[in-house]
ZAVO-418976 format. One record per residue: x, y, z of N, C-alpha, C in turn. Coordinates in steps of 0.1 Angstrom, whole numbers, plus 2048, in hexadecimal, padded with zeros to 3 digits. Layout:
residues N
  n.X  n.Y  n.Z  ca.X  ca.Y  ca.Z  c.X  c.Y  c.Z
    X    Y    Z     X     Y     Z    X    Y    Z
...
This chain:
residues 291
  n.X  n.Y  n.Z  ca.X  ca.Y  ca.Z  c.X  c.Y  c.Z
  806  7F5  800   802   802   7FC  809  80A  800
  802  81A  7FA   80C   823   7F5  803  829  803
  810  833  809   80F   83A   815  813  84C  813
  807  855  80C   80A   861   810  806  867  818
  80E  873  81D   809   881   821  807  889  81E
  805  88F  813   7FF   89A   80C  7F9  896  800
  7EE  899  7F7   7E5   896   7EE  7EF  895  7E3
  7F5  8A0  7E4   7FD   8A6   7D8  808  896  7D2
  808  88E  7E3   812   880   7DD  80B  875  7D8
  7FB  87B  7D7   7F5   86C   7CF  7EF  872  7C2
  7F4  866  7B7   7EF   869   7AB  7E2  866  7A8
  7D9  877  7A2   7CB   874   79F  7CB  86B  796
  7C2  85F  79C   7BF   852   794  7B4  851  799
  7A4  848  791   79B   849   793  799  842  7A3
  795  846  7AF   793   841   7BA  789  842  7C2
  788  836  7CB   77A   837   7D5  780  83C  7E3
  77E  844  7EB   782   848   7F4  779  847  802
  781  83F  80F   77B   83E   816  785  847  824
  77E  853  829   782   859   831  77F  85E  83D
  787  85B  846   787   85A   858  790  855  860
  78C  859  86D   797   854   879  79D  845  874
  791  83A  875   794   831   874  79E  828  883
  79B  82D  88D   7A0   828   898  79C  81B  897
  7A2  811  89B   79F   804   89E  7A0  7FC  890
  79E  802  887   798   7FA   879  791  7F1  87F
  784  7F3  884   77D   7E6   886  76D  7E6  87E
  766  7DD  880   75E   7D6   876  757  7E0  86E
  753  7E9  872   74F   7F5   86B  754  7FD  863
  761  7FC  867   76F   804   85E  773  7FE  852
  76F  7F1  853   771   7E3   845  766  7E3  841
  75B  7E5  843   74F   7E3   83B  752  7F0  831
  757  7FB  834   75A   80B   82C  765  80A  81F
  770  7FF  828   77B   7F8   81D  773  7F7  811
  769  7E8  814   768   7DF   812  75C  7E7  7FF
  757  7EF  80A   74F   7F3   7FC  755  7FD  7F2
  764  805  7F7   769   809   7F0  774  7FD  7E6
  774  7F5  7EB   77D   7EB   7E0  770  7E8  7D7
  763  7E7  7D7   75B   7E0   7D4  756  7EB  7C7
  759  7F7  7CA   758   7FF   7BD  75D  7FE  7B0
  769  7F3  7AF   772   7F3   7A4  77B  7FF  7A5
  779  80A  7AB   783   813   7A9  78D  814  7B2
  79B  816  7B3   7A8   817   7BF  7A1  81A  7CA
  7A1  812  7D7   79F   813   7DE  7A7  81D  7E8
  7A4  826  7EA   7B0   830   7F5  7A8  838  803
  7AF  837  80D   7AD   83D   814  7B3  849  81B
  7AA  850  823   7B2   85E   829  7B0  85D  836
  7B9  85D  841   7B5   85C   84F  7C3  86A  854
  7C2  869  862   7C3   874   862  7CF  873  872
  7D7  87B  872   7E2   87A   87D  7E7  88D  880
  7E3  891  892   7DF   880   894  7CE  884  896
  7C6  87A  8A3   7BA   874   89E  7B2  88A  8A3
  7A7  88A  898   7A7   894   89A  7A0  897  8A6
  797  890  8B0   795   896   8C0  7A1  899  8C6
  7A8  891  8C6   7B8   88E   8CF  7BF  8A1  8C7
  7BF  8A3  8BB   7C3   8B0   8B6  7BE  8BA  8BD
  7AD  8B8  8BD   7A9   8C5   8C5  7A9  8C4  8D3
  7AD  8C1  8DB   7B1   8BF   8E7  7A8  8B5  8EF
  7A4  8AE  8EA   79A   8A2   8F2  7A3  895  8F3
  7A0  893  8FE   7A8   883   902  7A1  878  8FD
  7A8  86E  8F7   79F   863   8EF  7AB  855  8F1
  7A8  84C  8F3   7B1   840   8F6  7B2  83A  8E8
  7BD  83A  8DF   7B7   835   8D0  7C0  81F  8D2
  7B4  81D  8C8   7B2   80E   8CA  7C0  80A  8BC
  7C8  816  8BC   7D3   812   8B3  7DD  816  8B4
  7E9  817  8AF   7F6   81F   8AB  7F0  824  89C
  7F2  82C  895   7FC   834   889  7F9  827  881
  806  81F  888   80F   818   87B  804  807  87C
  7FF  806  885   7F8   7FC   884  7EB  7FE  87D
  7E7  80B  87F   7DA   80F   87D  7DD  80C  867
  7E5  810  861   7EF   80E   851  7EE  802  84F
  7F4  7FB  85C   7F8   7ED   858  7EB  7E4  854
  7DF  7E9  85C   7D4   7DE   85C  7CB  7E3  851
  7CB  7F4  84A   7C9   7F9   840  7CB  7F0  831
  7D7  7F3  836   7DF   7EB   828  7DA  7D9  829
  7D2  7D1  834   7CE   7C4   831  7BE  7C5  82D
  7BC  7CF  82F   7B2   7D2   829  7AE  7D2  815
  7B9  7D3  813   7B8   7D5   803  7B7  7E1  7FC
  7BB  7ED  805   7BF   7FE   803  7CB  7FC  7F8
  7CB  805  7EC   7D4   801   7E4  7DE  813  7EC
  7DA  81C  7F3   7DC   828   7F4  7D6  82E  801
  7DF  834  80B   7D8   83F   818  7DC  846  816
  7D9  853  81C   7DF   862   818  7DA  860  82C
  7E5  864  830   7E5   869   83E  7E5  878  83E
  7DB  87E  840   7D8   88D   840  7DD  894  84C
  7E4  89C  850   7EF   8A3   85D  7DF  8AA  863
  7D9  8AA  86D   7CE   8AF   872  7D5  8BD  87A
  7D6  8C3  874   7DC   8D2   87B  7D5  8DD  879
  7D6  8E2  880   7C8   8F2   87C  7CB  8F8  870
  7D1  8F7  86C   7CF   8FA   85B  7C0  8F2  854
  7C6  8E4  85A   7BC   8DE   84F  7AF  8DC  854
  7B3  8DF  861   7A3   8E0   86C  79A  8E8  868
  7A3  8F7  85F   79B   902   85C  795  8FB  84F
  799  8F4  845   792   8F7   837  784  8F7  835
  77F  8FE  82E   771   8F8   82B  771  8ED  820
  763  8EC  824   75D   8DB   81D  762  8D6  812
  75F  8E5  80C   763   8E3   7FC  776  8E4  7F9
  77D  8E9  806   78B   8EA   7FF  78F  8DE  7FE
  788  8D7  807   78A   8CA   813  787  8C2  805
  77F  8C4  7FE   779   8B8   7EF  783  8BE  7E2
  786  8C7  7E1   78C   8C9   7D8  79D  8C8  7D8
  79F  8C4  7E1   7B2   8C5   7E5  7AE  8BA  7E8
  7AE  8B0  7F2   7AB   8A5   7F7  7A4  893  7EB
  79C  898  7E9   794   891   7DE  793  892  7D3
  794  89C  7CB   791   89F   7BD  7A0  89D  7BA
  7AE  8A6  7C6   7B4   8A7   7C1  7BC  898  7C0
  7B5  88D  7C6   7BE   881   7C3  7B8  878  7BC
  7AB  87C  7B4   7A2   874   7AB  799  86F  7AE
  796  875  7BE   788   86A   7C2  77A  870  7B6
  775  864  7B5   768   863   7AF  75A  85E  7BA
  761  858  7C0   755   850   7CB  75D  854  7DB
  754  857  7E2   756   858   7EF  74C  84F  7F8
  754  844  7FE   74C   83C   807  74D  842  81B
  745  842  81E   743   845   82F  735  83E  830
  736  844  83E   729   83F   843  724  84C  845
  714  84B  847   70B   852   845  70F  863  84C
  711  85E  858   712   869   862  71F  876  860
  728  86D  851   733   873   850  730  885  84F
  740  88B  853   73F   899   854  74C  89D  853
  750  8A6  84B   75F   8A3   849  75E  8BD  848
  76C  8BF  847   76F   8CE   844  768  8D7  850
  76D  8E3  853   76D   8F0   860  75C  8EA  866
  75F  8EA  870   758   8E7   87B  747  8DC  878
  750  8D5  86F   748   8C5   868  73D  8C7  85F
  73E  8D4  858   735   8D8   851  72F  8D7  843
  73A  8C8  842   736   8C3   833  72F  8B6  838
  72A  8B1  82C   725   8A2   831  722  899  822
  71C  890  822   716   886   819  715  892  80B
  707  898  810   6FC   89C   805  709  8A7  7FD
  70F  8AD  805   719   8B9   7FD  721  8B3  7F3
  728  8A8  7F6   72F   89D   7ED  72C  89A  7E5
  71D  896  7E2   713   890   7D6  714  8A0  7CF
  713  8B0  7D4   70E   8B9   7CE  71E  8BE  7C7
  726  8BA  7CC   734   8BC   7C6  73C  8AF  7BA
  72F  8A6  7B6   72E   89F   7AD  739  88E  7B0
  737  889  7C1   740   880   7C0  731  874  7C4
  734  86A  7BF   729   860   7C5  72E  85C  7D5
  726  85C  7DA   728   857   7E6  720  84A  7EB
  72B  843  7EE   725   832   7F3  722  833  803
  717  82F  807   718   830   814  712  820  818
  71F  818  820   71C   80B   826  712  806  82F
  714  7FA  831   704   7F5   834  70C  7F7  846
  704  7FD  84F   70A   804   85C  70D  7F2  863
  71D  7F0  86A   718   7E4   86F  717  7E5  880
  70F  7E1  884   706   7E7   891  70F  7E2  898
  70C  7EA  8A8   70D   7EB   8B1  724  7EA  8B7
  727  7ED  8A8   734   7ED   8A8  73C  7FB  8A8
  746  7FF  8AD   747   812   8B3  758  811  8B9
  75B  81B  8B2   768   81A   8BB  764  81E  8C8
  75E  826  8CA   757   823   8D7  756  820  8E7
  74C  813  8DA   747   805   8E2  753  800  8E5
  75F  7FC  8D9   769   7F3   8E4  773  7F7  8EA
  770  806  8EC   777   808   8F9  773  806  904
  765  808  907   75B   807   90F  75C  7F7  917
  75C  7EF  904   763   7DF   90B  771  7E1  915
  77B  7E3  90E   788   7E4   915  789  7E6  928
  782  7F2  926   780   7FA   933  779  7ED  93F
  771  7E5  935   770   7DB   93F  777  7D1  941
  77E  7D1  939   786   7C1   934  780  7B5  92C
  779  7BB  925   770   7B3   91A  77B  7B2  90D
  788  7AB  90B   78E   7A9   904  784  7A0  8FB
  77A  798  900   772   78F   8F4  76B  799  8EC
  767  7A0  8F3   756   7AC   8EF  75F  7B3  8E6
  76B  7B9  8E5   771   7C5   8DB  776  7B8  8D0
  77B  7AF  8D1   77B   7A8   8C4  774  7A4  8BC
  766  7A1  8C1   758   7A0   8B7  758  7B0  8B5
  75B  7B7  8B7   75B   7C3   8B0  764  7CA  8A5
  772  7C7  8AA   77A   7C7   89F  77C  7BC  894
  774  7B2  89B   77B   7A6   88C  78A  7A1  890
  78E  7A2  89B   79E   79E   89F  79D  7A0  8A6
  7A9  798  8B4   7A7   79B   8BE  7AE  7AC  8C2
  7AE  7B4  8CB   7B1   7BE   8D1  7BF  7BB  8D3
  7C7  7C9  8D5   7D9   7C6   8CF  7D9  7CF  8DB
  7EA  7D2  8E0   7F0   7D8   8E4  7FC  7D6  8DC
  7FE  7E9  8D6   80C   7E8   8D0  815  7F2  8D6
  821  7EE  8D8   82D   7F6   8E0  839  7F5  8E0
  841  7F6  8E6   84F   7FB   8E2  855  7EE  8F3
  85B  7E5  8EA   865   7DD   8FD  86E  7E8  904
  86A  7E8  910   873   7F1   917  877  7E9  921
  883  7EF  92F   889   7EB   935  87F  7E9  942
  87F  7E0  948   874   7DF   952  87E  7DE  95E
  877  7D7  966   878   7D5   979  880  7CB  976
  87E  7BF  96F   882   7B3   96C  87E  7A8  975
  875  7A8  97C   876   7A1   986  86D  795  982
  863  797  973   867   787   96E  86E  77E  96A
  877  77D  96A   883   778   964  885  770  973
  887  779  97D   88A   76E   98D  883  766  990
  874  76F  98B   86A   75E   990  865  755  987
  872  753  97A   86E   74C   971  86B  74D  960
  867  758  966   859   75D   957  85E  76A  953
  86B  76B  94B   86E   779   948  862  77E  93A
  861  78A  943   853   796   93D  85A  79C  935
  855  7A1  927   858   7AB   91F  852  7B9  929
  857  7C7  925   84D   7D0   92D  84B  7DA  91F
  83D  7DC  921   835   7DE   912  837  7EB  912
  83A  7F6  90E   838   808   910  82F  80A  904
  824  812  905   81A   813   8FC  819  822  8FE
  817  828  8EE   810   835   8ED  80A  83E  8F5
  80E  849  8FF   806   84D   904  7F2  84A  905
  7EF  84F  8F8   7E1   851   8F5  7DB  841  8F1
  7E2  836  8ED   7DB   82C   8EF  7D2  828  8FC
  7C9  820  8F7   7C0   817   8FB  7C4  80F  904
  7C5  80A  911   7C9   802   914  7BF  7F6  923
  7B7  7EC  921   7B2   7E4   924  7B3  7E4  936
  7A3  7E3  93C   7A8   7E1   949  7B3  7D7  952
  7B5  7D8  958   7C1   7D2   95E  7BE  7C9  960
  7C5  7C2  963   7CB   7B0   961  7D1  7A8  95C
  7CC  79E  95C   7D4   790   954  7CC  78D  94A
  7D6  78B  941   7CF   788   935  7D5  77E  92A
  7D0  776  925   7D7   76D   91C  7D2  771  911
  7DC  770  908   7E5   776   8F9  7ED  771  8EE
  7F3  778  8E8   7FC   76F   8E0  800  779  8DA
  811  778  8D4   818   784   8CE  825  77A  8C6
  829  780  8BF   834   77B   8B8  830  76F  8B4
  829  765  8B3   825   755   8B1  829  74F  8BD
  825  754  8CA   824   750   8D9  81B  754  8DF
  813  74B  8E6   80B   74A   8EF  813  755  8FB
  806  760  8FE   80D   766   908  802  769  915
  80C  769  923   802   76D   92F  80A  77C  930
  7FD  785  931   800   792   933  7FB  798  945
  802  7A1  94B   800   7AB   950  7FB  7B9  94D
  7F5  7BF  950   7ED   7CA   94D  7E8  7D1  95A
  7EE  7D9  960   7EE   7E0   971  7FA  7E6  977
  7FA  7E7  982   804   7EE   988  80F  7E3  992
  80A  7D8  995   815   7CB   99B  815  7CB  9A6
  804  7CD  9A9   801   7D0   9BC  808  7C7  9C5
  80B  7BA  9C0   812   7B2   9C5  81F  7BA  9CF
  827  7C1  9C8   834   7CA   9C6  833  7D9  9CD
  821  7DD  9CB   825   7E7   9D4  823  7F2  9C6
  820  7F1  9BB   823   7F7   9AE  815  7FE  9AF
  81A  80D  9A7   815   818   9A7  80E  81C  997
  819  813  98F   81C   81C   980  818  80F  977
  80A  814  96E   809   809   965  812  805  95C
  817  7F6  95A   81C   7EE   957  819  7E2  94D
  81B  7E0  942   816   7D6   934  822  7CF  936
  81E  7C0  93E   82A   7B5   93E  822  7AA  931
  827  7A9  92C   824   79D   921  831  790  926
  82B  786  926   835   779   92A  830  770  91D
  83B  770  911   835   768   904  83D  758  90B
  833  74D  90E   835   73F   90D  83E  73A  901
  84B  731  90A   854   72F   901  85A  735  8F7
  85F  742  8FC   863   751   8F3  870  74D  8FA
  87C  74D  8EF   888   750   8F5  890  75E  8EB
  892  767  8F3   897   772   8EA  897  780  8F0
  89F  78B  8E7   8A0   795   8F1  896  7A3  8E8
  88B  7A8  8E9   880   7AC   8E7  886  7BB  8EB
  88E  7C0  8F2   891   7CD   8F8  894  7D8  8EA
  88A  7E4  8EA   88C   7EC   8DF  883  7E8  8D5
  87D  7DB  8D2   874   7D8   8C5  865  7DB  8C8
  862  7DD  8BB   854   7DB   8C2  848  7D2  8C2
  841  7D2  8C7   83C   7C1   8CB  82B  7C4  8CC
  822  7BE  8C4   813   7BE   8C4  80F  7B2  8CC
  808  7B3  8D4   800   7A8   8DC  7F4  7A7  8DF
  7ED  79B  8D6   7DD   799   8D5  7DB  797  8E1
  7D2  79C  8EA   7CC   798   8F6  7BC  78F  8EE
  7BA  784  8F9   7B6   77D   8F1  7A9  775  8FE
  7AE  777  909   7A4   776   917  7AB  77D  922
  7A1  783  92B   7A2   783   937  7A4  77A  944
  7B0  777  947   7B3   76B   953  7AA  76C  960
  7B0  77B  962   7AF   782   974  7AC  78A  976
  7AF  791  97D   7B1   79E   983  7BC  7A1  989
  7C8  7A9  98B   7D5   7AB   990  7D1  7A5  9A0
  7D9  7A2  9A8   7D6   7A3   9B4  7E8  7A3  9BC
  7E7  7A6  9CA   7F7   7A0   9D1  7EF  793  9DA
  7FC  790  9DC   7FE   785   9E1  804  77E  9F3
  7FF  773  9F5   805   771   A03  812  771  A02
  81B  76A  9F7   827   76B   9F9  82D  767  9EB
  838  769  9E8   83F   768   9DB  83A  75D  9D6
  840  750  9DB   83A   73F   9D6  82E  744  9CF
  823  749  9D4   818   74C   9D3  815  74F  9C7
  81E  758  9C6   81B   764   9B6  820  759  9AE
  829  74F  9AD   82F   749   9A2  826  740  99E
  820  735  9A5   815   72E   9A4  80D  735  99F
  807  740  9A0   7FB   748   99A  7FD  74B  98D
  80D  74B  98D   80E   751   97F  810  749  974
  819  73B  97B   816   72C   976  80B  729  971
  7FB  727  975   7EE   726   975  7EB  733  968
  7F2  740  969   7EC   746   95F  7F0  745  950
  800  741  951   805   73B   945  7FF  72D  93F
  7FC  725  949   7F3   71A   93F  7E2  71E  938
  7E0  72A  944   7D4   727   940  7D3  733  930
  7DD  73A  92E   7E5   740   924  7E6  735  91A
  7EC  72C  91D   7EE   721   915  7E6  71A  90C
  7D5  71A  91B   7C9   713   90F  7C1  71E  90E
  7C8  72C  90A   7BB   736   907  7B9  732  8F8
  7B0  737  8F4   7AB   739   8E2  7AB  743  8E1
  7AB  74C  8D0   7A9   754   8CC  79E  758  8CD
  796  764  8D1   78D   769   8D0  782  767  8C4
  776  763  8C3   771   762   8B0  774  771  8AB
  779  771  8A0   77D   779   898  777  774  888
  77A  780  881   77A   77F   871  782  780  86A
  78C  783  870   79D   782   868  7A6  77F  871
């Protein structure tokens, strides 16, 4: 997939363009991409960085990094993605100016979006305006009960199976492995210490079963109450893995919530519980998904 950052970098050929933040690339987003492919025009996406709500000063827990968003868009058969910088200047564009530069300028003939799509300064442009400007408007059937907001709510409850049902794949933690306290190694379960970008969503604290780098994983998310911790840590233990992950990107799928985090009577009791968590992770199954 070709990735561009300015419309002038995109060859103006006949295109079906999907426009949106597309945080999470959930089943509703994928229906939009599928509709773009079905037009027979070059399937193209325009997405934003940073997320518009964050740029406007709001707190948003993002479901994917920009890098992962682009990877998932590519998996949907999109040929070109234009990452538009959501700057103050961009925010002031009149809808007609946006359409002229970002749509007509790249060859758009069709725009694929949900019925509530808005664009331009103060969200003053809509699908009716696009039709008046000469674009074919394609509105795919809505995927009911699926939204980024609903996925965030499921994660806040630790419901990673419910989140997977809306995403169409397991929810992922996407971060960089950094140095930690290294307690896991002394206990016989060396964990990676995963650092997330500050705006990324994180599920309710607890112990999860998951998968990363071809290995099952037992993942601790929380403050390590047994050791009196206060800072959030995300610590996946990759079963049957040997190697050094420091400094590397690690994407961890979460399959199942196993239990709450807890403090234990002794370190022996903690080790016994971790061993049980590891066996539970070994038995866990990837949640139902469509990809």
